[in-house]
C-alpha positions, 0 to 999 in steps of 0.5 A: 575484522574483514566484510566476510567475517563481519557478514558471518557474525551479523548473520548469526546474530540474525539468526537468533530469537526465531522468526523475530529478525525476519519480522523486524526486516518486513517492518522496516521494509514497509517503512521504506516501501511507505517512504517512496510510495507516498512521496509521489502525491506531495511532488506531483506539481513539481514533476509536472513542472520538471517534465513539462506537464499539466495535470491531466498529463502528469496523472499518467505517473499513477497509471505508470506506477500502477502498471508496474504494480500490476506486473510486479505483483504477477510476477511476484506472487510466482517468484516467492513460490519458486526461490528464496525470498530474503536474497530476492528481497535484497535485490529489490531494495536495491533496484527501488533505490536505484530508480527513486535515484533516477526520478529527478533525472527524468525530464521528459513525461515518458522517461518519468512513466517509464521509470515510474513503471519500473519502480512499481513493478519492483515496489510491488514484487517487494510488497507481495514478497513481504506479505507472503513471508510474513503469512508463512511465518506467522500462520497460526496468529496472523491478524495482529501481525499483518496488522502491525506490517502495515502500522509501519507502512504508514509510519513510512507514509506518515514521514515522507510528506514531512521529508518533502516539506522539510527538503522544499524549506531547505531549497533541496527540491526533487533532487535531494528528496529522491537521492534521500530516499534511495539512501534510506533504502540501502540499509534494508537491503544489507539487512535482508542479505543477512536474514536466513529464508523461511522454508517455501510452502507448498499448498496441495490441491484440495477439493473446495478449489472453484469455491475459493476462486469465487472468494479470491475474485470477491477480495480482489475486487475489494482491494481494487476498490479500498486501495483506490480510495487510499491512493486516489486520496493520498494521490491528490489531496496536495492538488485539490487543497492547493487548487481550492485555496484551502493550503498553500503548498507547505500546509498541503504537505502537512494535509498529506502528512496528517492523512498518513499520520492518522492512517498510521495511528489507525494501523497500531490501534488496529493491532489489538482490535485485530485480536478482539474482533472478526475481519468482517465486523472490522471491515465494516466498521471502517468503511462506514467510517470512510463513507462519513469522512468523505461524505463530510468533505462533500458537503463543506467543500468550501471548509478548512476545518472539514477537510482536515477532519475528513482527511484524518478521519478517513486515514484512520478509518482505512488504515486497517482495511487492506491488513484485514482483508488479507488477514480475512483471506488467510483464515478462508483460503490457503495463501501461496505467493501467487494468491497473493500476487492476485490480491496485488493485481487488484490493488494495483488496478485501483491504484491505477484506475482511481487516480487516472480517473481523478485527473482525467476529470480534475480540470473539467468538473473541477477538484470536487470530482475527487472526493465523487470519484472516492464516494463512488468507490467506497460505495461500491467497496461497501457493497463488496465487503457485504457480499464477502460476508454473505459468501462466507456464511453460505460457504460455512453452512454448506460445510456444515451441512456436509459434515452433519449428513 
């Protein structure tokens, strides 16, 4: 069978059963995204050695990735409002594979930061696209599908530190870790190339757009604060544990994997929960759980038990925050690629600022500053979610008043 006939056959197969092939493609792409994003933290010390950098300098990798994420979010959101989504996602998967392959070849810090910037930009555009297209095809029952999407990110993020640990044990190091990750991106690109894209959704400007912008700003702030905690913890927990002699490098990698594993379980549990409880209730419970877990680590900073319990509990509590915020936005806003892009500008800003701040203070204040910064973020995040809840109630009250009048 020639390649043309093979492609036509695959295209006919993936058109079956409505939106299922597209939904599966988004889920598999999120496994790939989790694999690639979660590889930086466990490799941080080796990337520092590769580039001859100290920790305060190598922390600029997070800045590079997150600046790329900001650019990718801003441009990607508009892109998916204009062109077919799946061919664009296929190209993005190929670009991610190429940049992953370049990571172990960058032996100067500025080169590595540049590669990470480009990698972050493409990862962000993929992130925006998958979330936007999933929202379009499942707009009438979004919450379970959105939680499932982010569950599969957790699967990839859980497997990534294990892959890093096994590569290090086998002697493959950074080279084979990143080249293996690059190869894993290719089948996803082929799948996207074969699946039919959903139609582009256009949303008319409606009355109340100014009010919606206030809600968008509050949700962007919530993304900034909560994603900052997720990336800050995942990116620095390996170095935190080894610096305080709470784990060697292998067990620190497994600790990172335990965080992502509980994160994955939390997202799986979040799928049925999303169908039973309001997003506001879920967010409040999640953030209170996060505060409790980071507080546990702060109270007993020298305890391995507290660290493992706190890491696993934090992963579980953080798990559904991102998807629940997106579901909340889907209930109260008309989601477009542009609006989703703004959400990801918030996430990438938090993912940039919080790890960078930890890196700048780590060597001066000591490893404990990691948890102090995360606790500050969580406190502000909890306050922001409460503001969102108050705002939604007031807006609903005004709408009911106008209807009655």
